[in-house]
N, C-alpha and C positions, 0 to 999 in steps of 0.2 A: 504494498500500498505506500502510496505517496504521503513525505514529507506533509503535505498541505491537509492532505485527509485525515491524518492522525491528529494534527494540531485542532482541525474543526472539530472532529468526534471529541477531543478532550473538551474544549470549552463549550460545546452544545450540550455535553452530560451534565454539567453542572446547572443547564437551564440557562447559560449566557447570550446574548445575543449580538453580542459585540466582543471584539479581542483587541485589545491594545499592545502592540510590540512596543519593547523599550529597551533600551540600550546601555553597555558601560561606556558609550563613548562613539564617536562616528565611523561609519564605515565598519561595520560589526555586521553586517548581513540584516539589518531591521526590513529593508525594502525588499529584498529577497524572501524572505521571510512571509512579511506581508503579502506578495505576489504570490508565492505558493498555497497561502490559505485562500486569497479569491479564488485564484482557476479552480481550486477543489469545489470552494461553495459557487461558483456558477456549473461547474459542471454537474452538481448535485441538484441545481433547480432552482437553488434560491435566488430571489433578487437582492443584490450584494451593494452595499453601500461602503464608500471608502473616504477619509478624511487624515488629515494630516495636520501636526504641532510643528511648524516651522515648512519647510519647504522639502518637498520629495517628486520623485519623478522627472527632474531635469536631467539633461543630456551632458550637463558639463557641472561639478560644483561650486557654486559661486564663491566659495570660501578659498578652494584651492585649486581651481581648473582642472580637477582630476574627471575623468568618465564616472557617469553614475550609472545603475540601473535602472531601465526605462519601466514604466507603465503602461500598458498595450492593452485596452480594455475594452472590452467587448459591447452589443448593443443592449440595452436594458439597464445596464450598474449605473447605481447615483453617485454623484459624486460633489463634496463640497469643496469650493476651491475660489480662488480670488478671480476677479473679472478680468485682474492684466495679463493673468496665463491660459485663460481657456484659449484653446485654438481657435483660429478662425475657420479654419475647416479639416475636417466635414465640419456641418454643425449641431449645435448639441441642443436639447430639447429644455428649455427653461422650466423648471419646476417651481422656482421660490426664490426670492429678494430674501435678503438679511440685512438688519441694520447692523450687524459688527463689521469690523475694518478689519484687515489685514496688511501685513507688510507690501500687498502688488494691489490692493484696492479691495472692493468693497466684497466681502462671500457672498457667492451665489448657491444654490443649490440646485443643479441641471442632471439632465438624464441623457448615456450615452442612446447617441442614433445610430451613428455608425462605427465600426474598430477603428481606434486610433490612440495615439500616447496623449498621455493627460501630464500636467502636472498640478499636483496639490499643494495649495498654500491655505494654512487654516487660521483661526484666529491666535491672538498671542498667551490668552488667560486661560485659565482653570474652569473659569463660570463660561466662556466663551466656548470653549470646547464641549462643555456639558451640553450647553444648547442648541450645536450645532449636532449632537450626535441623538438628541431627543427629536431636531427636527428627521434627522435623516432616517430613523427609527420609524419613522410613519410612515416611510414611502418606501424600506425594502424590509427583508427579512434577518440579515445578518449587518453589521456595520463591523470594519476593520480599521482601526486609527494607529497608524505611525508616528510614534510619542517620544515626548522627552519627557525625563523624568519630573520635572519639576511642575509638571501639568497633570501627573497621575492623581492627584487631588480631585481632580473633575471624576475620576470613577468611585471613589472612598465611599464604600458603604452600598454600593449598587451591584446589580447583576454581574457586569462585566467579568471577563478574564482576562490575564494579562501574560506574558511569554515574556522571558529576559534574554536577550541577545549578547553575545561577548564573541570578543575577536581579536585575532593577533594584531590589526590595526590601532588596537586601544592601549596596547602593553608592550612592554619591551621585552619579556619573557615570557613563558606557559603559566610561569607560579604567580607572577604578578596577573595575567590573564584571568586565572583560577580564581584567585585572590579577589578580584573586582566584580566578579560574577558572583562570590559566595557572598561580599559584602553588601551587593544591591539585591540580592535574593532573600538574605537575612532583614535586611531594611524594609523590603515589600511585603513580607510574610509573616508582619509583626502581629501579634495573636490580640484579639479586644481582650479589653482589661475585665478583671472581675469586680463586680461593683460590692461585693460581699466580701473582698478583702481591701487592706488597708492600701490606698494609693495616695500619690502626688503628681497633679497636673501640673505639666510646664506648658506655659503660653508662650506662642512662638516655636521658635526651631530649639530644637535638643542639640547643642554643639559640643565641638570636642572640649570647650571649658567648661561649661556647665556638667558635662559628663564626669569629668576630671572630679569639679567638685564631689560631685555625689559619690563618686568611687570613694573617694578620701574621707569622707563622711560615713564612708560605710552603709550606704542609705540600702534599706532591708525591703523599702515596700514598693510597691507597684510606681513605675514610672511611666504615666500616661501622656501623650500626644494627641491633638486631633485626629492627625491621619501619618501614615508610613511617611510623607512628603516633607514633612517637618522634622525628622530625622537626620540630620546637616552631617552626617560623618561617610566617610568612604574608606578602603581598604581595613589594612590593620588596627587604626584607630576605631571603625566600627566594629570588627571582632573583638576588639578588648570591650570594647561598652557593653554588647552581647554577653559577654562571659562574665561582667562583675554585677550588672545590674537587670532587673526583671522591666524590660521595657513593654510596655504594650503600648495598644493606640484605641482612639472610641471607634474610629470607622476603617476597617480592615479591610485589606484587598484580597483578589486570589489569582494566584499565580498557579498558573498549572503546568507552565514547560520553560525549559530553555533550549537554545538554539546556539551553533557555533559556527563562526567561519575562522576556518585554519590559514589563511591567507592573506597577509595583508600588504600594503605598497612596498614595503622597503623589507620586510624577512616573514617565516610563515613557520607553522607549529606542524609536527605531525598529526596530522586529522584524527585518526583513531584514538591516542593518545591525550588529547587534548579533550576530546568530547569525553572521554570516559572519566579524565579528572574531573571535568566540569560536571559530570552524573555521581559521581562518587561524591562530591564535595558538595553541593547542591540537595541531592537527595531526589532530584526533577526528573521527568521524563525528559530526556535532550536527543537532540535533532540536529546531524548535520546538513545545514540547507543545501549547499554545495554538492554533496554528495549525496543529498537525496536520502537519507536514510537515518532511522533511529538507532541511535546505541544503546541507550540502557531505559 
């Protein structure tokens, strides 16, 4: 079975109507994972919607001028994107106008009329993405979002599924890449707090300095944040904090899988070794999106 089919099944098994793909950095395979799930959902007869936080689907990365994966969309697909990047030909069917603004103009909701390449540019805020997803779900059966970590708050407490992508492009060594994946998964999988147990609420972000203070004070209560995006910790700092504090949240997320991209622009990892290391360290079903296989 293709990777896209398996990711789609994992998402829908929990009742999710949307999948949010987030990554440990740039060029770690988020768009490739998104595209594989899109193809699977379309082939399954679902009416699929796509959105992005940031910009995806462009031929050349605006940041480093390197080639990027394209999004070739089929008729019937629903898209939330900016007016400034909508292809002029072939024409798209306009479904709705939004008051939301993006870096490339007003946000539009359109239906793909003929197979074509599309770019996705979405609103820059968590509330804007939540509004866009709600609109897309009115026109579709399943929504896929290529997202940024700081906007995952848009999903907190909902039925959405989350997949975490990691890759060689965002780390110097395999060990660093695995540590980054583990830290991100730990952060996003923070459990809901138990109101019957003692707890301390942290308003705003849980930073490295704040966690150091709590660890030094030997805090034993649950340390509660609003949602996982309020945990401003990465790498070893995150692992240390989770090892010494009972970090919990009010609005949890549902992480269903990890994906790996072993090839970076400057170096690569042995694919199976990388995928197995991520699977073993995170405990998640792990997929190599380029090899098209599930490793664990």
